[in-house]
TIMI-2910 file (N, C-alpha, C, CB; in pm, 1 decimal, decimal comma, always signed):
<rs>
+----------+----------+----------+----------+----------+----------+----------+----------+----------+----------+----------+----------+------+
!      n_x !      n_y !      n_z !     ca_x !     ca_y !     ca_z !      c_x !      c_y !      c_z !     cb_x !     cb_y !     cb_z ! resn !
+----------+----------+----------+----------+----------+----------+----------+----------+----------+----------+----------+----------+------+
!    +84,6 !   -116,4 !     +0,0 !     +0,0 !     +0,0 !     +0,0 !    +89,9 !   +123,7 !     +0,0 !    -96,6 !     -0,8 !   +121,9 !  Met !
!    +63,4 !   +217,4 !    -87,2 !   +149,5 !   +334,6 !    -96,0 !   +133,7 !   +426,4 !    +25,3 !   +119,5 !   +411,6 !   -223,5 !  Pro !
!   +238,4 !   +498,2 !    +54,7 !   +237,7 !   +594,6 !   +164,1 !   +209,7 !   +731,8 !   +105,0 !   +373,1 !   +593,4 !   +243,1 !  Ile !
!   +114,7 !   +803,2 !   +164,7 !    +82,1 !   +937,4 !   +117,3 !   +126,3 !  +1037,8 !   +221,9 !    -69,8 !   +951,5 !    +87,5 !  Arg !
!   +183,1 !  +1147,9 !   +176,9 !   +227,7 !  +1253,0 !   +267,0 !   +135,3 !  +1373,2 !   +253,5 !   +374,5 !  +1292,7 !   +237,7 !  Lys !
!   +109,3 !  +1438,3 !   +364,9 !    +21,1 !  +1553,4 !   +367,8 !    +94,8 !  +1673,3 !   +424,6 !   -104,9 !  +1523,5 !   +449,6 !  Phe !
!    +61,7 !  +1789,5 !   +373,7 !   +121,7 !  +1914,0 !   +423,4 !    +41,1 !  +1973,8 !   +538,4 !   +133,3 !  +2016,0 !   +310,0 !  Arg !
!    -87,3 !  +1939,7 !   +548,7 !   -170,7 !  +1993,3 !   +655,7 !   -277,8 !  +1890,0 !   +691,4 !   -235,8 !  +2129,0 !   +613,6 !  Ser !
!   -345,9 !  +1915,4 !   +801,5 !   -452,2 !  +1826,5 !   +847,2 !   -570,8 !  +1830,8 !   +750,8 !   -497,2 !  +1864,8 !   +989,3 !  Val !
!   -595,6 !  +1944,6 !   +689,8 !   -707,6 !  +1956,2 !   +597,1 !   -690,7 !  +1863,3 !   +477,1 !   -722,1 !  +2100,5 !   +549,8 !  Glu !
!   -569,2 !  +1843,9 !   +432,6 !   -544,6 !  +1753,3 !   +320,8 !   -576,8 !  +1609,1 !   +358,6 !   -399,6 !  +1764,2 !   +274,5 !  Glu !
!   -562,1 !  +1574,6 !   +485,9 !   -587,4 !  +1438,0 !   +530,7 !   -735,0 !  +1402,6 !   +523,8 !   -536,7 !  +1419,1 !   +671,9 !  Met !
!   -821,4 !  +1502,2 !   +538,9 !   -964,6 !  +1476,4 !   +539,2 !  -1025,0 !  +1468,0 !   +399,7 !  -1034,3 !  +1582,8 !   +616,9 !  Asn !
!   -948,5 !  +1495,3 !   +297,5 !   -999,4 !  +1489,4 !   +161,6 !  -1015,5 !  +1343,3 !   +118,1 !   -905,4 !  +1565,3 !    +65,2 !  Gln !
!  -1134,2 !  +1307,6 !    +68,2 !  -1152,8 !  +1169,2 !    +23,6 !  -1068,9 !  +1140,3 !   -100,9 !  -1301,6 !  +1141,5 !     -5,3 !  Pro !
!  -1030,0 !  +1017,8 !   -114,6 !   -951,1 !   +975,3 !   -230,5 !  -1046,8 !   +913,6 !   -332,4 !   -838,2 !   +873,1 !   -189,1 !  Cys !
!  -1103,6 !   +996,7 !   -418,1 !  -1200,7 !   +949,6 !   -516,9 !  -1127,9 !   +901,6 !   -642,1 !  -1301,9 !  +1061,6 !   -552,6 !  Trp !
!  -1179,8 !   +796,0 !   -697,5 !  -1127,6 !   +744,4 !   -823,6 !  -1240,4 !   +745,0 !   -925,1 !  -1068,0 !   +601,0 !   -806,6 !  Arg !
!  -1209,4 !   +783,4 !  -1045,3 !  -1310,3 !   +789,7 !  -1150,8 !  -1341,3 !   +650,8 !  -1204,0 !  -1263,5 !   +880,6 !  -1264,6 !  Leu !
!  -1464,9 !   +629,6 !  -1250,0 !  -1497,4 !   +500,4 !  -1310,2 !  -1405,2 !   +472,1 !  -1428,3 !  -1644,8 !   +497,0 !  -1355,3 !  Pro !
!  -1356,5 !   +350,0 !  -1434,8 !  -1264,7 !   +311,4 !  -1541,1 !  -1118,8 !   +327,1 !  -1503,5 !  -1292,6 !   +391,4 !  -1663,0 !  Gly !
!  -1090,6 !   +391,3 !  -1391,8 !   -953,1 !   +410,1 !  -1346,4 !   -898,3 !   +276,0 !  -1296,9 !   -945,5 !   +518,5 !  -1233,9 !  Asp !
!   -784,5 !   +230,1 !  -1347,4 !   -728,5 !   +102,3 !  -1301,6 !   -701,3 !    +99,9 !  -1150,8 !   -599,7 !    +72,9 !  -1376,5 !  Pro !
!   -673,4 !   +213,4 !  -1090,0 !   -651,6 !   +218,2 !   -945,6 !   -780,0 !   +185,7 !   -869,0 !   -599,2 !   +356,1 !   -904,5 !  Ala !
!   -895,5 !   +218,5 !   -929,1 !  -1022,8 !   +186,3 !   -865,0 !  -1039,7 !    +35,5 !   -855,9 !  -1140,4 !   +249,1 !   -942,2 !  Leu !
!  -1012,3 !    -35,3 !   -964,6 !  -1025,4 !   -181,3 !   -964,9 !   -925,7 !   -245,7 !   -869,4 !  -1005,3 !   -236,6 !  -1106,6 !  Tyr !
!   -807,2 !   -191,8 !   -862,2 !   -706,9 !   -244,8 !   -769,2 !   -751,2 !   -221,7 !   -624,5 !   -568,8 !   -178,6 !   -794,4 !  Ala !
!   -811,1 !   -106,9 !   -595,3 !   -859,3 !    -78,4 !   -460,0 !   -973,6 !   -172,4 !   -421,8 !   -905,2 !    +68,0 !   -449,2 !  Ala !
!  -1065,8 !   -194,8 !   -514,3 !  -1177,7 !   -285,4 !   -487,3 !  -1125,7 !   -426,9 !   -465,0 !  -1279,9 !   -283,1 !   -603,8 !  Ile !
!  -1034,1 !   -471,2 !   -548,8 !   -977,3 !   -605,8 !   -533,4 !   -904,4 !   -619,0 !   -400,0 !   -880,9 !   -637,5 !   -649,5 !  Ala !
!   -835,9 !   -515,1 !   -357,6 !   -767,0 !   -518,3 !   -229,4 !   -863,0 !   -529,2 !   -111,9 !   -682,0 !   -395,3 !   -214,0 !  Gly !
!   -974,2 !   -458,7 !   -120,6 !  -1074,3 !   -465,3 !    -13,6 !  -1137,2 !   -603,8 !     -8,5 !  -1183,3 !   -357,8 !    -34,0 !  Ile !
!  -1168,4 !   -660,1 !   -125,6 !  -1226,4 !   -794,2 !   -129,0 !  -1128,7 !   -898,3 !    -74,9 !  -1267,9 !   -830,5 !   -271,9 !  Trp !
!  -1002,0 !   -885,7 !   -109,7 !   -901,0 !   -979,1 !    -61,4 !   -886,6 !   -969,0 !    +90,5 !   -766,0 !   -952,3 !   -129,8 !  Thr !
!   -882,5 !   -847,3 !   +141,4 !   -872,3 !   -829,0 !   +286,4 !   -994,9 !   -887,7 !   +356,3 !   -857,3 !   -679,2 !   +321,3 !  Ala !
!  -1111,9 !   -865,3 !   +301,1 !  -1233,3 !   -920,8 !   +360,0 !  -1233,1 !  -1072,4 !   +361,2 !  -1353,9 !   -871,2 !   +285,5 !  Gly !
!  -1186,4 !  -1132,8 !   +253,2 !  -1180,2 !  -1278,8 !   +246,5 !  -1079,6 !  -1335,0 !   +346,5 !  -1143,7 !  -1323,7 !   +105,3 !  Ala !
!   -970,8 !  -1263,8 !   +368,3 !   -871,2 !  -1310,0 !   +465,7 !   -920,1 !  -1294,4 !   +608,9 !   -740,9 !  -1233,9 !   +447,7 !  Arg !
!   -990,4 !  -1184,8 !   +636,5 !  -1034,3 !  -1157,7 !   +772,7 !  -1156,8 !  -1238,6 !   +813,3 !  -1063,5 !  -1011,9 !   +788,1 !  Leu !
!  -1246,2 !  -1260,8 !   +720,9 !  -1370,6 !  -1328,8 !   +753,2 !  -1399,1 !  -1435,1 !   +648,4 !  -1487,3 !  -1228,6 !   +762,4 !  Gln !
!  -1375,9 !  -1559,9 !   +685,7 !  -1402,7 !  -1667,6 !   +591,3 !  -1552,6 !  -1690,3 !   +577,7 !  -1332,9 !  -1796,8 !   +635,5 !  Arg !
!  -1589,6 !  -1764,2 !   +474,9 !  -1729,4 !  -1794,3 !   +449,8 !  -1787,7 !  -1868,9 !   +569,0 !  -1745,5 !  -1876,8 !   +320,5 !  Arg !
!  -1906,7 !  -1831,6 !   +610,5 !  -1968,4 !  -1890,7 !   +728,0 !  -2069,7 !  -1998,6 !   +693,3 !  -2034,5 !  -1784,0 !   +809,7 !  Gln !
!  -2088,6 !  -2025,9 !   +569,0 !  -2187,8 !  -2124,5 !   +530,4 !  -2135,4 !  -2203,0 !   +410,6 !  -2323,8 !  -2057,0 !   +497,8 !  Phe !
!  -2176,7 !  -2327,4 !   +396,3 !  -2132,4 !  -2405,7 !   +282,2 !  -2198,4 !  -2356,2 !   +153,0 !  -2163,4 !  -2554,2 !   +304,7 !  Pro !
!  -2128,6 !  -2366,7 !    +41,1 !  -2186,9 !  -2320,5 !    -84,5 !  -2299,1 !  -2413,2 !   -131,2 !  -2078,9 !  -2310,4 !   -192,4 !  Pro !
!  -2382,4 !  -2361,2 !   -216,1 !  -2488,1 !  -2442,0 !   -274,7 !  -2626,0 !  -2392,1 !   -237,4 !  -2473,1 !  -2585,1 !   -232,5 !  Gly !
!  -2724,6 !  -2460,6 !   -289,6 !  -2864,6 !  -2427,1 !   -263,5 !  -2915,9 !  -2523,1 !   -156,7 !  -2951,8 !  -2435,6 !   -394,7 !  Val !
!  -2981,8 !  -2470,0 !    -56,3 !  -3032,5 !  -2550,6 !    +53,5 !  -3182,8 !  -2529,3 !    +63,5 !  -2961,7 !  -2514,8 !   +187,3 !  His !
!  -3257,2 !  -2639,1 !    +59,6 !  -3402,4 !  -2630,4 !    +68,7 !  -3446,6 !  -2670,5 !   +209,0 !  -3470,3 !  -2720,0 !    -38,1 !  Arg !
!  -3553,5 !  -2607,5 !   +253,7 !  -3603,5 !  -2634,1 !   +387,8 !  -3755,1 !  -2646,0 !   +384,0 !  -3559,9 !  -2523,2 !   +486,0 !  His !
!  -3805,7 !  -2730,1 !   +470,5 !  -3950,9 !  -2749,6 !   +476,6 !  -4019,8 !  -2640,1 !   +556,9 !  -3983,1 !  -2885,3 !   +536,9 !  Arg !
!  -3944,3 !  -2574,7 !   +644,7 !  -4004,8 !  -2470,1 !   +726,6 !  -3899,8 !  -2365,8 !   +763,3 !  -4068,5 !  -2530,2 !   +854,0 !  Ser !
!  -3947,6 !  -2253,6 !   +812,6 !  -3858,6 !  -2147,7 !   +859,2 !  -3779,3 !  -2196,6 !   +979,7 !  -3938,6 !  -2020,3 !   +894,9 !  Ile !
!  -3842,4 !  -2276,6 !  +1065,3 !  -3773,7 !  -2327,8 !  +1183,5 !  -3655,9 !  -2416,8 !  +1144,9 !  -3871,3 !  -2405,5 !  +1272,1 !  Glu !
!  -3674,8 !  -2498,7 !  +1041,9 !  -3566,0 !  -2584,1 !   +993,5 !  -3450,6 !  -2498,9 !   +939,0 !  -3617,8 !  -2680,5 !   +884,1 !  Glu !
!  -3483,7 !  -2393,6 !   +866,4 !  -3382,3 !  -2301,6 !   +815,6 !  -3308,7 !  -2234,1 !   +931,0 !  -3446,3 !  -2195,8 !   +724,0 !  Leu !
!  -3383,8 !  -2185,3 !  +1030,3 !  -3321,4 !  -2119,8 !  +1144,9 !  -3227,3 !  -2213,1 !  +1219,7 !  -3427,8 !  -2067,7 !  +1239,4 !  Asp !
!  -3267,1 !  -2339,4 !  +1233,8 !  -3182,2 !  -2437,0 !  +1302,9 !  -3052,8 !  -2460,6 !  +1226,1 !  -3257,1 !  -2569,9 !  +1321,9 !  Ala !
!  -3062,0 !  -2468,9 !  +1094,9 !  -2941,8 !  -2490,2 !  +1013,7 !  -2848,7 !  -2369,6 !  +1020,8 !  -2980,1 !  -2518,3 !   +867,8 !  Leu !
!  -2903,4 !  -2250,5 !  +1011,1 !  -2822,0 !  -2129,3 !  +1019,9 !  -2755,8 !  -2121,0 !  +1156,7 !  -2907,7 !  -2003,6 !   +993,8 !  Val !
!  -2828,1 !  -2157,3 !  +1260,8 !  -2771,1 !  -2157,3 !  +1395,8 !  -2653,5 !  -2255,2 !  +1405,6 !  -2879,3 !  -2193,6 !  +1499,8 !  Glu !
!  -2666,1 !  -2372,3 !  +1344,3 !  -2554,9 !  -2469,3 !  +1344,0 !  -2435,1 !  -2413,7 !  +1268,2 !  -2599,4 !  -2603,5 !  +1281,0 !  Arg !
!  -2458,7 !  -2347,0 !  +1155,6 !  -2348,6 !  -2286,7 !  +1079,5 !  -2278,9 !  -2180,0 !  +1162,5 !  -2400,1 !  -2226,0 !   +947,4 !  Trp !
!  -2357,2 !  -2097,1 !  +1229,0 !  -2298,9 !  -1991,1 !  +1310,2 !  -2221,1 !  -2047,7 !  +1427,9 !  -2407,4 !  -1897,2 !  +1360,0 !  Gln !
!  -2273,0 !  -2152,2 !  +1491,4 !  -2202,3 !  -2212,8 !  +1603,5 !  -2073,6 !  -2278,7 !  +1555,8 !  -2291,6 !  -2315,2 !  +1674,6 !  Gln !
!  -2076,4 !  -2341,0 !  +1440,5 !  -1954,7 !  -2401,2 !  +1384,4 !  -1851,1 !  -2292,7 !  +1355,6 !  -1987,0 !  -2480,6 !  +1255,0 !  Ala !
!  -1896,8 !  -2177,4 !  +1308,1 !  -1805,5 !  -2066,9 !  +1281,0 !  -1744,2 !  -2015,2 !  +1410,9 !  -1878,5 !  -1953,3 !  +1207,3 !  His !
!  -1825,1 !  -1999,4 !  +1514,3 !  -1776,1 !  -1952,8 !  +1643,7 !  -1675,7 !  -2052,4 !  +1700,4 !  -1893,2 !  -1932,0 !  +1742,2 !  Val !
!  -1706,3 !  -2181,3 !  +1689,9 !  -1615,2 !  -2284,2 !  +1740,3 !  -1482,5 !  -2282,5 !  +1664,5 !  -1680,2 !  -2422,9 !  +1729,4 !  Asp !
!  -1489,5 !  -2263,1 !  +1534,1 !  -1367,1 !  -2258,6 !  +1453,5 !  -1281,8 !  -2137,4 !  +1488,7 !  -1401,5 !  -2256,3 !  +1304,4 !  Ala !
!  -1345,5 !  -2023,0 !  +1516,9 !  -1271,5 !  -1902,3 !  +1553,3 !  -1209,9 !  -1915,2 !  +1692,4 !  -1363,3 !  -1780,0 !  +1547,7 !  Arg !
!  -1271,3 !  -1996,2 !  +1779,7 !  -1219,9 !  -2014,3 !  +1916,1 !  -1093,4 !  -2100,1 !  +1917,0 !  -1327,3 !  -2078,4 !  +2005,4 !  Ala !
!  -1077,3 !  -2183,4 !  +1815,0 !   -957,9 !  -2270,5 !  +1810,8 !   -834,8 !  -2197,4 !  +1774,0 !   -977,1 !  -2381,9 !  +1715,0 !  Arg !
+----------+----------+----------+----------+----------+----------+----------+----------+----------+----------+----------+----------+------+
</rs>
């Protein structure tokens, strides 16, 4: 990540906007996605899951969340 230098505090508060189509914009988005994937892994298995009721869905989601909590505790 590049280091930016500022001459005053006011310069620090200026947002770093990138125009659509700017290659730096795509690199910034890819960096955010990569950081997110590293910090927070997927909490549910991929695929389509069918349920007979909302309660069955809630129970499955609860098991996924508990498995995620258990994995983070290790």
